[in-house]
C-alpha positions as a Markdown table, in Angstrom:
| # | Residue | x | y | z |
|---|---|---|---|---|
| 1 | Met | -45.5 | -44.4 | -54.8 |
| 2 | Lys | -42.8 | -46.9 | -54.1 |
| 3 | Ala | -39.8 | -48.5 | -55.7 |
| 4 | Ile | -40.4 | -51.8 | -57.5 |
| 5 | Asn | -37.7 | -54.4 | -57.2 |
| 6 | Leu | -37.7 | -56.2 | -60.6 |
| 7 | Asp | -35.5 | -59.1 | -59.3 |
| 8 | Glu | -38.1 | -59.8 | -56.6 |
| 9 | Lys | -40.9 | -59.7 | -59.1 |
| 10 | Leu | -39.1 | -62.1 | -61.5 |
| 11 | Gln | -38.6 | -64.6 | -58.6 |
| 12 | Gln | -42.4 | -64.8 | -58.2 |
| 13 | Phe | -42.9 | -67.0 | -61.3 |
| 14 | Val | -41.0 | -69.6 | -63.4 |
| 15 | Thr | -43.0 | -69.7 | -66.6 |
| 16 | His | -41.8 | -68.5 | -70.0 |
| 17 | Trp | -43.6 | -66.2 | -72.5 |
| 18 | Asp | -45.8 | -65.2 | -69.6 |
| 19 | Pro | -45.6 | -61.4 | -69.0 |
| 20 | His | -46.5 | -60.1 | -65.6 |
| 21 | Val | -47.6 | -56.5 | -65.0 |
| 22 | Val | -45.5 | -54.8 | -62.3 |
| 23 | Ala | -46.5 | -51.2 | -62.7 |
| 24 | Asp | -48.7 | -48.8 | -64.7 |
| 25 | Tyr | -47.1 | -46.0 | -66.7 |
| 26 | Asn | -49.7 | -43.6 | -68.2 |
| 27 | Thr | -51.9 | -45.8 | -70.3 |
| 28 | Asn | -49.2 | -48.5 | -70.5 |
| 29 | Asp | -48.4 | -51.8 | -68.7 |
| 30 | Val | -44.9 | -52.2 | -67.5 |
| 31 | Met | -44.1 | -55.9 | -67.4 |
| 32 | Val | -41.4 | -58.4 | -66.7 |
| 33 | Val | -41.1 | -61.7 | -68.7 |
| 34 | Lys | -38.8 | -64.7 | -68.9 |
| 35 | Phe | -38.3 | -66.6 | -72.1 |
| 36 | Val | -36.3 | -69.2 | -73.9 |
| 37 | Gly | -36.8 | -70.6 | -77.4 |
| 38 | Glu | -38.6 | -68.5 | -80.0 |
| 39 | Tyr | -41.9 | -66.7 | -80.3 |
| 40 | Pro | -43.9 | -66.8 | -83.6 |
| 41 | Phe | -43.3 | -64.0 | -86.1 |
| 42 | His | -45.9 | -61.3 | -85.6 |
| 43 | Lys | -46.5 | -57.6 | -85.8 |
| 44 | His | -48.4 | -54.9 | -83.9 |
| 45 | Asp | -50.2 | -52.6 | -86.3 |
| 46 | Thr | -50.8 | -49.7 | -83.8 |
| 47 | Thr | -47.9 | -49.7 | -81.4 |
| 48 | Asp | -44.2 | -50.1 | -81.2 |
| 49 | Asp | -42.8 | -53.1 | -79.3 |
| 50 | Phe | -40.4 | -52.2 | -76.4 |
| 51 | Phe | -37.9 | -54.7 | -75.0 |
| 52 | Tyr | -35.2 | -54.0 | -72.3 |
| 53 | Val | -33.0 | -56.9 | -71.5 |
| 54 | Leu | -32.5 | -57.2 | -67.7 |
| 55 | Glu | -30.5 | -60.4 | -67.7 |
| 56 | Gly | -29.2 | -62.6 | -70.5 |
| 57 | Glu | -29.2 | -62.2 | -74.2 |
| 58 | Met | -31.9 | -62.4 | -76.9 |
| 59 | Glu | -32.1 | -62.3 | -80.7 |
| 60 | Met | -34.6 | -60.1 | -82.4 |
| 61 | Asp | -35.5 | -61.5 | -85.8 |
| 62 | Ile | -36.8 | -58.9 | -88.2 |
| 63 | Glu | -38.5 | -60.2 | -91.4 |
| 64 | Gly | -36.2 | -59.8 | -94.4 |
| 65 | Glu | -33.3 | -58.4 | -92.3 |
| 66 | Pro | -30.4 | -59.9 | -90.3 |
| 67 | Ser | -31.1 | -60.8 | -86.7 |
| 68 | Arg | -30.1 | -58.4 | -84.0 |
| 69 | Thr | -28.5 | -59.5 | -80.7 |
| 70 | Val | -29.7 | -57.6 | -77.6 |
| 71 | Lys | -27.7 | -58.0 | -74.5 |
| 72 | Thr | -28.1 | -57.2 | -70.8 |
| 73 | Gly | -28.6 | -53.5 | -70.3 |
| 74 | Glu | -29.7 | -52.9 | -73.9 |
| 75 | Leu | -33.1 | -52.0 | -75.2 |
| 76 | Phe | -34.7 | -52.7 | -78.6 |
| 77 | Ile | -37.8 | -51.1 | -80.1 |
| 78 | Val | -39.6 | -52.7 | -83.0 |
| 79 | Pro | -41.6 | -50.0 | -84.9 |
| 80 | Lys | -45.3 | -50.7 | -85.3 |
| 81 | Gly | -46.1 | -52.7 | -88.3 |
| 82 | Val | -42.7 | -54.5 | -88.5 |
| 83 | Val | -42.9 | -58.3 | -88.5 |
| 84 | His | -40.6 | -59.6 | -85.8 |
| 85 | Arg | -39.8 | -62.6 | -83.5 |
| 86 | Pro | -37.9 | -62.5 | -80.2 |
| 87 | Arg | -35.9 | -65.6 | -79.3 |
| 88 | Ala | -33.3 | -66.8 | -76.9 |
| 89 | Lys | -31.0 | -69.8 | -76.7 |
| 90 | Thr | -30.9 | -69.6 | -72.9 |
| 91 | Glu | -33.4 | -68.0 | -70.5 |
| 92 | Val | -33.5 | -64.2 | -70.7 |
| 93 | Lys | -35.3 | -61.7 | -68.5 |
| 94 | Val | -36.9 | -58.7 | -70.2 |
| 95 | Leu | -38.8 | -55.6 | -69.2 |
| 96 | Leu | -41.7 | -54.8 | -71.6 |
| 97 | Ile | -43.8 | -51.7 | -72.0 |
| 98 | Glu | -46.9 | -51.7 | -74.0 |
| 99 | Pro | -50.3 | -50.1 | -74.1 |
| 100 | Lys | -52.9 | -51.7 | -71.8 |
| 101 | Gly | -55.0 | -54.2 | -73.8 |
| 102 | Glu | -52.4 | -54.8 | -76.5 |
| 103 | Pro | -52.0 | -58.6 | -76.9 |
| 104 | Asn | -48.4 | -59.8 | -76.8 |
| 105 | Ser | -49.2 | -62.1 | -79.8 |
| 106 | Gly | -49.9 | -59.2 | -82.2 |
| 107 | Asp | -51.4 | -60.5 | -85.4 |
| 108 | Ser | -50.1 | -64.1 | -85.0 |
| 109 | Asp | -52.4 | -67.1 | -84.5 |
| 110 | His | -50.6 | -67.7 | -81.2 |
| 111 | Glu | -53.0 | -67.3 | -78.2 |
| 112 | Pro | -52.1 | -64.1 | -76.3 |
| 113 | Ala | -50.8 | -64.6 | -72.8 |
| 114 | Pro | -52.8 | -63.2 | -69.9 |
| 115 | Lys | -51.1 | -60.4 | -68.0 |
| 116 | Pro | -51.4 | -61.1 | -64.3 |
| 117 | Arg | -50.4 | -58.3 | -61.9 |
| 118 | Ile | -47.7 | -59.1 | -59.3 |
């Protein structure tokens, strides 16, 4: 057992849309990711999608609804089965929690990112 410094972990990579596992929580991966631009619309049929903004600001587009702004220190959970798309005008740093083996691409035709452990 030890504390994990998320800032140090985020400094270990510069890529976007590339989640890195920093810890295990029960049967979940705890990950950090940086992104800018937009991800394709997608959904996860069997799990909610958890986003906690560590730094910056992101928009969460929900199909058929107004976009939601999620700022530093805020979290947003997309219920399973809801079509959504995260995006950011400038780089945002986010903590993600999802079941091990769940592809970040959900049902989209976007290739899932590998989840290296740092």
